[in-house]
N, CA and C atoms as a LAMMPS dump frame, in Angstrom:
ITEM: TIMESTEP
0
ITEM: NUMBER OF ATOMS
522
ITEM: BOX BOUNDS ff ff ff
-5.0000000000000000e+02 5.0000000000000000e+02
-5.0000000000000000e+02 5.0000000000000000e+02
-5.0000000000000000e+02 5.0000000000000000e+02
ITEM: ATOMS id mol type element x y z
1 1 1 N 84.124 368.11 235.588
2 1 2 C 85.596 367.694 235.392
3 1 3 C 86.297 369.005 235.685
4 2 1 N 86.586 369.592 237.015
5 2 2 C 87.337 371.022 237.392
6 2 3 C 88.839 370.755 237.397
7 3 1 N 89.523 370.138 236.689
8 3 2 C 90.851 370.1 236.635
9 3 3 C 91.707 371.348 236.105
10 4 1 N 92.592 372.176 236.757
11 4 2 C 93.303 373.194 235.689
12 4 3 C 95.033 373.122 236.922
13 5 1 N 95.908 373.601 235.741
14 5 2 C 97.102 373.564 236.079
15 5 3 C 97.602 375.061 236.205
16 6 1 N 98.578 375.521 236.747
17 6 2 C 99.243 376.327 237.002
18 6 3 C 100.578 376.628 237.288
19 7 1 N 101.045 377.126 236.011
20 7 2 C 102.406 376.962 235.625
21 7 3 C 103.305 377.815 236.76
22 8 1 N 102.945 378.394 237.649
23 8 2 C 103.718 378.847 238.391
24 8 3 C 104.976 379.997 238.147
25 9 1 N 105.951 379.866 238.453
26 9 2 C 106.964 381.042 237.932
27 9 3 C 107.589 380.517 236.88
28 10 1 N 107.87 381.66 236.079
29 10 2 C 108.463 381.266 235.147
30 10 3 C 109.843 381.347 235.163
31 11 1 N 110.755 380.586 234.524
32 11 2 C 112.467 380.288 234.885
33 11 3 C 113.208 381.286 234.333
34 12 1 N 112.437 382.36 234.082
35 12 2 C 113.635 383.674 233.845
36 12 3 C 113.702 384.414 235.332
37 13 1 N 112.176 384.16 236.095
38 13 2 C 112.191 385.222 237.316
39 13 3 C 113.848 385.241 237.961
40 14 1 N 114.198 386.515 238.256
41 14 2 C 115.343 386.081 239.137
42 14 3 C 115.162 387.159 239.976
43 15 1 N 115.442 387.388 241.566
44 15 2 C 115.298 388.404 242.448
45 15 3 C 116.618 389.632 242.61
46 16 1 N 117.567 389.027 241.538
47 16 2 C 118.844 390.076 241.586
48 16 3 C 119.133 389.93 239.99
49 17 1 N 117.897 390.347 238.978
50 17 2 C 118.072 390.684 238.217
51 17 3 C 117.547 392.572 237.932
52 18 1 N 118.073 392.522 236.613
53 18 2 C 118.049 394.284 236.406
54 18 3 C 116.507 394.344 236.071
55 19 1 N 115.777 395.481 236.682
56 19 2 C 114.307 395.712 236.768
57 19 3 C 113.876 396.36 235.597
58 20 1 N 114.42 396.693 234.416
59 20 2 C 114.287 397.069 233.508
60 20 3 C 114.338 396.372 232.276
61 21 1 N 114.957 395.535 232.679
62 21 2 C 115.219 394.336 231.799
63 21 3 C 113.735 393.358 231.682
64 22 1 N 113.359 393.431 229.9
65 22 2 C 112.51 393.144 229.762
66 22 3 C 112.039 391.343 230.242
67 23 1 N 112.854 391.097 230.322
68 23 2 C 112.804 389.333 230.582
69 23 3 C 112.38 389.399 232.122
70 24 1 N 113.169 390.041 233.12
71 24 2 C 112.882 390.02 234.339
72 24 3 C 111.881 391.023 234.882
73 25 1 N 111.232 391.792 234.172
74 25 2 C 109.948 392.906 234.532
75 25 3 C 108.975 391.706 234.162
76 26 1 N 108.671 390.996 233.486
77 26 2 C 107.735 390.384 232.769
78 26 3 C 107.335 389.186 234.016
79 27 1 N 108.399 388.601 234.516
80 27 2 C 108.834 387.403 235.354
81 27 3 C 108.346 388.282 236.398
82 28 1 N 108.438 389.29 237.179
83 28 2 C 107.516 390.197 238.039
84 28 3 C 106.213 390.018 237.807
85 29 1 N 105.769 390.374 236.575
86 29 2 C 104.342 390.653 236.563
87 29 3 C 103.854 389.578 236.352
88 30 1 N 104.621 387.958 236.043
89 30 2 C 103.936 386.949 236.128
90 30 3 C 103.848 386.9 237.353
91 31 1 N 105.186 386.572 238.044
92 31 2 C 104.598 386.576 239.683
93 31 3 C 103.435 387.315 240.339
94 32 1 N 102.969 388.223 240.432
95 32 2 C 102.447 389.412 240.515
96 32 3 C 100.843 388.349 239.693
97 33 1 N 100.825 388.39 238.972
98 33 2 C 99.55 388.018 238.45
99 33 3 C 99.178 386.137 239.003
100 34 1 N 100.506 385.803 239.236
101 34 2 C 99.939 384.263 240.111
102 34 3 C 99.762 384.547 241.393
103 35 1 N 99.87 385.411 242.014
104 35 2 C 99.404 385.77 243.761
105 35 3 C 98.205 386.508 243.495
106 36 1 N 98.001 387.064 242.307
107 36 2 C 96.505 388.148 242.468
108 36 3 C 95.532 386.827 241.883
109 37 1 N 95.876 385.986 241.027
110 37 2 C 95.023 384.567 240.726
111 37 3 C 94.638 383.783 242.017
112 38 1 N 95.455 383.512 242.896
113 38 2 C 95.2 382.915 243.916
114 38 3 C 94.222 383.425 245.091
115 39 1 N 94.259 384.782 244.875
116 39 2 C 93.49 385.475 245.628
117 39 3 C 91.981 385.098 245.174
118 40 1 N 91.704 384.631 243.801
119 40 2 C 90.368 384.485 243.522
120 40 3 C 89.09 385.468 243.827
121 41 1 N 89.373 386.319 243.748
122 41 2 C 88.312 387.819 244.327
123 41 3 C 88.15 388.54 242.351
124 42 1 N 87.245 388.629 242.345
125 42 2 C 86.86 389.345 240.602
126 42 3 C 87.906 390.179 240.617
127 43 1 N 88.019 391.067 241.229
128 43 2 C 89.164 391.892 241.235
129 43 3 C 90.735 391.9 240.934
130 44 1 N 91.078 390.928 241.862
131 44 2 C 92.407 389.945 241.827
132 44 3 C 92.457 389.617 240.286
133 45 1 N 91.424 388.854 239.935
134 45 2 C 91.443 388.105 238.712
135 45 3 C 91.548 389.284 237.462
136 46 1 N 90.643 390.116 237.715
137 46 2 C 90.949 391.234 236.514
138 46 3 C 92.521 391.542 236.532
139 47 1 N 93.14 392.026 237.867
140 47 2 C 94.316 392.487 237.854
141 47 3 C 95.423 391.67 237.447
142 48 1 N 94.888 390.016 237.818
143 48 2 C 95.952 389.654 237.085
144 48 3 C 95.816 388.923 235.255
145 49 1 N 94.669 389.032 235.267
146 49 2 C 95.145 389.262 233.801
147 49 3 C 95.69 390.238 233.236
148 50 1 N 95.451 391.566 233.687
149 50 2 C 96.62 392.866 233.039
150 50 3 C 97.681 392.518 233.179
151 51 1 N 97.777 392.53 234.427
152 51 2 C 99.562 391.614 234.772
153 51 3 C 100.056 390.554 233.706
154 52 1 N 99.153 389.585 233.24
155 52 2 C 99.901 388.766 232.278
156 52 3 C 99.636 389.763 230.838
157 53 1 N 98.956 389.933 230.362
158 53 2 C 98.943 391.23 229.335
159 53 3 C 100.207 391.954 229.232
160 54 1 N 100.13 392.563 230.471
161 54 2 C 101.924 393.138 230.438
162 54 3 C 102.9 392.278 230.004
163 55 1 N 102.854 391.469 231.006
164 55 2 C 103.995 390.407 230.701
165 55 3 C 103.983 389.933 229.371
166 56 1 N 103.179 389.603 228.847
167 56 2 C 103.194 389.566 227.368
168 56 3 C 103.263 390.55 226.334
169 57 1 N 103.036 391.446 226.537
170 57 2 C 103.368 392.743 225.932
171 57 3 C 104.941 392.877 225.763
172 58 1 N 105.39 392.925 226.567
173 58 2 C 106.883 393.093 226.767
174 58 3 C 107.346 391.9 226.511
175 59 1 N 107.423 390.943 226.528
176 59 2 C 108.224 389.365 225.998
177 59 3 C 107.839 389.24 225.035
178 60 1 N 106.706 389.994 223.963
179 60 2 C 106.197 389.995 222.612
180 60 3 C 107.675 389.839 221.692
181 61 1 N 108.343 390.739 221.859
182 61 2 C 109.714 391.483 221.07
183 61 3 C 110.536 390.46 221.416
184 62 1 N 110.752 389.516 222.394
185 62 2 C 111.942 388.701 222.278
186 62 3 C 111.873 387.634 221.257
187 63 1 N 113.263 386.56 221.254
188 63 2 C 113.604 386.068 219.849
189 63 3 C 112.778 384.815 220.323
190 64 1 N 111.648 384.529 220.139
191 64 2 C 111.206 383.204 220.524
192 64 3 C 111.778 381.799 219.711
193 65 1 N 112.618 382.157 219.041
194 65 2 C 113.462 380.971 218.925
195 65 3 C 114.577 380.512 219.755
196 66 1 N 113.915 381.512 220.981
197 66 2 C 115.349 380.861 222.293
198 66 3 C 114.048 380.121 223.239
199 67 1 N 114.594 378.971 223.158
200 67 2 C 113.369 377.659 224.181
201 67 3 C 112.898 378.592 225.467
202 68 1 N 113.684 379.264 225.908
203 68 2 C 113.283 380.021 227.38
204 68 3 C 112.24 381.143 227.125
205 69 1 N 112.771 381.966 226.164
206 69 2 C 111.532 383.028 226.17
207 69 3 C 110.198 382.075 225.553
208 70 1 N 110.059 381.608 224.364
209 70 2 C 109.118 380.752 223.613
210 70 3 C 108.303 380.165 224.992
211 71 1 N 108.841 379.1 226.171
212 71 2 C 107.815 378.93 226.892
213 71 3 C 107.836 380.323 227.666
214 72 1 N 108.295 380.612 228.47
215 72 2 C 107.948 381.863 229.395
216 72 3 C 106.545 382.957 228.846
217 73 1 N 106.775 383.132 227.282
218 73 2 C 105.462 384.165 226.721
219 73 3 C 104.628 382.717 226.853
220 74 1 N 104.425 381.896 226.65
221 74 2 C 103.597 380.469 225.891
222 74 3 C 103.004 380.451 227.725
223 75 1 N 103.686 380.709 228.696
224 75 2 C 103.389 380.191 230.383
225 75 3 C 102.312 381.634 230.55
226 76 1 N 102.738 383.171 230.038
227 76 2 C 102.157 383.874 230.214
228 76 3 C 100.562 384.174 229.952
229 77 1 N 100.769 383.241 228.531
230 77 2 C 99.385 383.378 227.86
231 77 3 C 98.751 382.144 228.584
232 78 1 N 99.285 381.255 228.945
233 78 2 C 98.67 380.239 229.868
234 78 3 C 97.765 380.531 231.118
235 79 1 N 98.442 381.038 231.772
236 79 2 C 98.307 381.879 233.183
237 79 3 C 97.196 382.563 232.985
238 80 1 N 97.502 383.518 232.003
239 80 2 C 96.344 383.864 231.487
240 80 3 C 94.733 383.338 231.328
241 81 1 N 94.813 382.658 230.602
242 81 2 C 93.575 381.543 230.313
243 81 3 C 93.215 381.124 231.88
244 82 1 N 93.927 380.924 232.646
245 82 2 C 93.491 380.32 234.031
246 82 3 C 92.906 381.453 234.804
247 83 1 N 93.203 382.414 234.952
248 83 2 C 92.779 383.925 235.41
249 83 3 C 91.426 384.024 234.853
250 84 1 N 91.067 383.897 233.38
251 84 2 C 89.999 384.136 232.728
252 84 3 C 89.089 382.999 233.093
253 85 1 N 89.562 381.693 232.957
254 85 2 C 88.872 380.844 233.357
255 85 3 C 87.786 380.701 234.53
256 86 1 N 88.904 381.534 235.585
257 86 2 C 88.414 381.739 237.092
258 86 3 C 87.352 382.735 237.052
259 87 1 N 87.302 383.642 235.864
260 87 2 C 86.439 384.589 235.919
261 87 3 C 85.076 384.113 235.638
262 88 1 N 85.108 383.38 234.768
263 88 2 C 84.112 382.068 234.485
264 88 3 C 82.55 382.807 233.335
265 89 1 N 82.68 384.354 233.251
266 89 2 C 81.725 384.57 232.701
267 89 3 C 82.07 384.11 231.195
268 90 1 N 80.771 384.121 229.919
269 90 2 C 81.331 383.15 228.768
270 90 3 C 82.105 384.004 228.294
271 91 1 N 82.173 385.096 228.597
272 91 2 C 83.161 386.121 227.645
273 91 3 C 84.488 385.915 228.244
274 92 1 N 84.742 385.741 228.986
275 92 2 C 86.082 385.222 229.983
276 92 3 C 86.421 383.745 229.332
277 93 1 N 85.296 382.876 229.334
278 93 2 C 85.751 381.546 228.862
279 93 3 C 86.444 381.745 227.101
280 94 1 N 85.646 382.585 226.847
281 94 2 C 85.58 382.744 225.557
282 94 3 C 87.642 383.262 225.095
283 95 1 N 87.571 384.584 226.384
284 95 2 C 89.087 384.627 225.935
285 95 3 C 89.996 383.544 226.71
286 96 1 N 89.293 383.003 227.575
287 96 2 C 90.34 381.94 228.106
288 96 3 C 91.003 380.786 226.73
289 97 1 N 89.99 380.558 226.08
290 97 2 C 90.703 379.212 224.871
291 97 3 C 91.227 380.149 224.327
292 98 1 N 91.11 381.319 223.839
293 98 2 C 92.285 381.561 222.742
294 98 3 C 93.814 381.961 223.864
295 99 1 N 93.226 382.403 225.035
296 99 2 C 94.916 382.783 225.716
297 99 3 C 95.21 380.851 225.438
298 100 1 N 94.873 379.728 226.047
299 100 2 C 95.547 378.45 225.647
300 100 3 C 95.729 378.14 224.037
301 101 1 N 95.268 378.504 223.192
302 101 2 C 95.626 378.337 222.004
303 101 3 C 96.643 378.792 221.702
304 102 1 N 96.636 380.163 222.138
305 102 2 C 98.091 380.765 222.054
306 102 3 C 99.319 380.503 222.972
307 103 1 N 99.264 379.533 223.547
308 103 2 C 100.095 379.087 224.671
309 103 3 C 100.715 377.651 224.153
310 104 1 N 99.312 377.13 223.49
311 104 2 C 99.411 375.57 222.788
312 104 3 C 100.182 375.962 221.662
313 105 1 N 100.317 377.371 220.859
314 105 2 C 100.478 377.412 219.598
315 105 3 C 102.42 377.544 220.158
316 106 1 N 102.603 378.223 221.175
317 106 2 C 103.872 378.791 221.106
318 106 3 C 104.874 377.129 221.886
319 107 1 N 104.15 376.688 222.745
320 107 2 C 104.612 375.442 223.331
321 107 3 C 104.992 374.26 221.984
322 108 1 N 104.268 374.319 221.542
323 108 2 C 104.026 373.295 220.076
324 108 3 C 105.432 373.502 219.063
325 109 1 N 106.222 374.835 219.439
326 109 2 C 107.471 375.251 218.819
327 109 3 C 108.827 374.681 220.157
328 110 1 N 108.149 374.181 220.839
329 110 2 C 109.828 373.883 221.76
330 110 3 C 109.733 372.156 221.581
331 111 1 N 110.907 371.793 222.078
332 111 2 C 111.432 370.08 221.948
333 111 3 C 110.795 369.596 223.047
334 112 1 N 109.651 368.951 222.207
335 112 2 C 108.852 367.961 223.221
336 112 3 C 109.477 366.994 223.766
337 113 1 N 110.805 366.809 223.521
338 113 2 C 111.557 366.059 224.466
339 113 3 C 112.069 365.661 225.424
340 114 1 N 111.636 367.611 225.574
341 114 2 C 112.318 367.922 227.179
342 114 3 C 110.815 368.005 227.937
343 115 1 N 110.596 366.826 229.154
344 115 2 C 109.456 366.267 229.794
345 115 3 C 108.797 367.965 230.364
346 116 1 N 109.663 369.017 230.352
347 116 2 C 108.977 370.222 231.41
348 116 3 C 108.007 370.783 230.165
349 117 1 N 108.623 370.874 228.911
350 117 2 C 108.001 371.319 227.923
351 117 3 C 106.76 370.173 227.1
352 118 1 N 107.103 369.453 227.39
353 118 2 C 105.746 367.938 227.063
354 118 3 C 104.769 368.756 227.95
355 119 1 N 105.069 368.479 228.678
356 119 2 C 104.008 368.547 230.568
357 119 3 C 103.071 370.201 230.24
358 120 1 N 103.9 371.575 230.392
359 120 2 C 103.196 372.56 229.725
360 120 3 C 102.47 372.214 228.319
361 121 1 N 102.796 371.908 227.533
362 121 2 C 101.519 371.477 226.189
363 121 3 C 100.35 370.893 226.701
364 122 1 N 100.737 369.368 227.771
365 122 2 C 99.734 368.346 227.559
366 122 3 C 98.699 369.346 228.931
367 123 1 N 99.184 370.244 229.594
368 123 2 C 98.357 370.935 230.643
369 123 3 C 97.643 372.439 229.765
370 124 1 N 98.239 372.961 228.617
371 124 2 C 97.205 373.879 227.989
372 124 3 C 96.166 373.123 227.46
373 125 1 N 96.468 371.867 226.712
374 125 2 C 95.392 371.077 226.263
375 125 3 C 94.384 370.897 227.021
376 126 1 N 94.554 370.729 228.516
377 126 2 C 93.371 370.034 229.267
378 126 3 C 92.676 371.01 229.674
379 127 1 N 93.885 372.239 229.857
380 127 2 C 93.106 372.88 230.819
381 127 3 C 91.938 373.729 229.553
382 128 1 N 92.258 373.807 228.107
383 128 2 C 91.863 374.393 227.445
384 128 3 C 90.207 373.39 227.035
385 129 1 N 90.402 372.035 227.569
386 129 2 C 89.364 371.059 227.267
387 129 3 C 88.512 371.354 228.474
388 130 1 N 88.855 371.739 229.785
389 130 2 C 87.937 371.85 230.764
390 130 3 C 87.506 373.191 230.356
391 131 1 N 87.868 374.24 229.95
392 131 2 C 87.14 375.38 229.404
393 131 3 C 85.813 375.146 228.672
394 132 1 N 86.547 374.267 227.314
395 132 2 C 85.54 374.072 226.394
396 132 3 C 84.424 373.364 227.221
397 133 1 N 84.727 372.5 228.128
398 133 2 C 83.408 371.568 228.667
399 133 3 C 82.919 372.493 228.989
400 134 1 N 82.871 373.349 229.744
401 134 2 C 82.392 374.621 230.602
402 134 3 C 81.303 375.434 229.536
403 135 1 N 81.536 375.608 228.421
404 135 2 C 80.975 376.268 227.602
405 135 3 C 79.215 375.733 227.313
406 136 1 N 79.543 374.089 226.994
407 136 2 C 78.285 373.343 227.391
408 136 3 C 77.881 373.343 226.095
409 137 1 N 78.593 373.883 224.891
410 137 2 C 77.293 373.618 223.549
411 137 3 C 77.754 372.203 222.931
412 138 1 N 77.332 371.608 222.195
413 138 2 C 77.728 370.399 221.318
414 138 3 C 79.184 370.762 220.591
415 139 1 N 79.518 372.046 220.155
416 139 2 C 80.776 372.038 219.325
417 139 3 C 81.595 372.029 220.784
418 140 1 N 81.561 373.059 221.79
419 140 2 C 82.574 372.938 222.456
420 140 3 C 82.852 371.707 223.053
421 141 1 N 81.599 371.039 223.466
422 141 2 C 81.703 369.405 224.308
423 141 3 C 82.498 368.551 223.489
424 142 1 N 82.287 368.661 221.735
425 142 2 C 83.026 368.036 220.895
426 142 3 C 84.623 368.222 220.976
427 143 1 N 84.727 369.867 220.963
428 143 2 C 86.215 370.381 220.951
429 143 3 C 86.938 370.225 222.253
430 144 1 N 86.025 369.983 223.332
431 144 2 C 86.512 369.393 224.85
432 144 3 C 87.429 368.093 224.717
433 145 1 N 86.417 367.518 224.27
434 145 2 C 86.991 365.997 224.206
435 145 3 C 88.511 365.609 223.329
436 146 1 N 88.4 366.609 221.873
437 146 2 C 89.448 366.317 221.473
438 146 3 C 90.594 366.979 222.206
439 147 1 N 90.465 367.948 223.03
440 147 2 C 91.733 368.892 223.072
441 147 3 C 92.339 367.504 224.333
442 148 1 N 91.271 367.111 225.191
443 148 2 C 91.22 366.271 226.66
444 148 3 C 91.839 364.999 225.914
445 149 1 N 91.857 364.519 224.481
446 149 2 C 92.617 363.916 224.04
447 149 3 C 94.002 363.828 223.268
448 150 1 N 94.397 365.163 222.991
449 150 2 C 95.383 365.294 223.153
450 150 3 C 96.158 365.872 224.306
451 151 1 N 95.677 365.986 225.417
452 151 2 C 96.822 365.853 226.62
453 151 3 C 97.022 364.567 227.07
454 152 1 N 96.073 363.863 226.575
455 152 2 C 96.069 362.026 227.108
456 152 3 C 97.016 361.677 225.946
457 153 1 N 97.261 361.984 225.053
458 153 2 C 98.57 361.141 224.075
459 153 3 C 99.889 361.968 224.377
460 154 1 N 99.805 363.379 224.964
461 154 2 C 101.081 363.539 225.357
462 154 3 C 102.023 363.196 226.754
463 155 1 N 100.496 363.101 227.564
464 155 2 C 100.986 362.858 228.855
465 155 3 C 101.483 360.742 228.568
466 156 1 N 100.714 360.138 227.824
467 156 2 C 101.098 359.226 227.951
468 156 3 C 102.853 358.479 227.39
469 157 1 N 103.141 359.496 226.897
470 157 2 C 104.392 359.355 226.577
471 157 3 C 105.669 360.107 227.547
472 158 1 N 105.131 360.272 228.613
473 158 2 C 106.192 360.95 230.033
474 158 3 C 106.35 358.986 230.715
475 159 1 N 107.13 359.353 231.414
476 159 2 C 107.292 358.371 232.546
477 159 3 C 106.46 358.248 233.365
478 160 1 N 105.664 357.069 233.535
479 160 2 C 104.222 356.948 233.985
480 160 3 C 104.592 356.314 235.515
481 161 1 N 106.405 356.285 235.753
482 161 2 C 106.701 355.713 236.671
483 161 3 C 106.602 356.965 237.961
484 162 1 N 106.781 358.066 237.425
485 162 2 C 106.472 359.378 237.836
486 162 3 C 105.077 359.719 238.798
487 163 1 N 104.854 359.745 239.932
488 163 2 C 103.644 359.783 240.187
489 163 3 C 102.808 361.258 240.029
490 164 1 N 103.975 362.273 239.738
491 164 2 C 103.034 363.585 239.151
492 164 3 C 102.528 363.455 237.645
493 165 1 N 103.159 362.719 236.875
494 165 2 C 102.502 362.274 235.542
495 165 3 C 101.489 361.531 235.291
496 166 1 N 101.659 360.483 236.161
497 166 2 C 100.962 359.52 236.332
498 166 3 C 99.075 360.287 237.031
499 167 1 N 99.445 360.872 238.047
500 167 2 C 98.295 361.468 238.362
501 167 3 C 97.173 362.741 237.408
502 168 1 N 98.448 362.617 236.394
503 168 2 C 98.366 364.277 235.749
504 168 3 C 97.05 363.328 233.979
505 169 1 N 97.995 362.096 234.399
506 169 2 C 96.878 361.147 232.609
507 169 3 C 95.792 360.972 233.606
508 170 1 N 95.92 360.735 234.894
509 170 2 C 94.285 360.348 235.304
510 170 3 C 93.665 361.303 235.317
511 171 1 N 93.924 362.557 235.491
512 171 2 C 92.857 363.78 235.464
513 171 3 C 92.633 364.447 234.37
514 172 1 N 93.262 363.472 233.263
515 172 2 C 92.497 363.758 231.904
516 172 3 C 91.716 362.717 231.966
517 173 1 N 91.98 361.545 232.346
518 173 2 C 90.715 360.626 232.056
519 173 3 C 89.35 360.711 233.031
520 174 1 N 89.29 361.641 233.941
521 174 2 C 88.28 362.06 234.734
522 174 3 C 86.965 362.744 234.132
């Protein structure tokens, strides 16, 4: 089961923003991290993790009571998890689980009646499950099943008439 989701650009990204603004600078760093992640080379993956870490550092001082800031910070952790997952070493997989856990913690504080937020939370659970399954111990395999079950539960509440949501649910069950 090798299903990963990438959240792409964060919503506060803008080519016209103030480059000194932490929300703009963080968005630029996430975009850089996403471009590096797509390259999939060891050096690019390490640089992607560094870019996400810098975005996280910048955004940690923002008021996560603002939904967009909370979502963007969660997305930086999520994408960091993707880069670590792609590195594939035991240490990187352990760090990926921690990154997905932080993304999950942040996403759980959002209004899950908003489809985008529910999707992000489900994706974080799914990717966490994939990483836990890759670790392959009895404990991580059991935790992988629990993470995937949670992704399924969250996705079942989406409109399954939408192909993207239906396909995401199908991915949880493979």
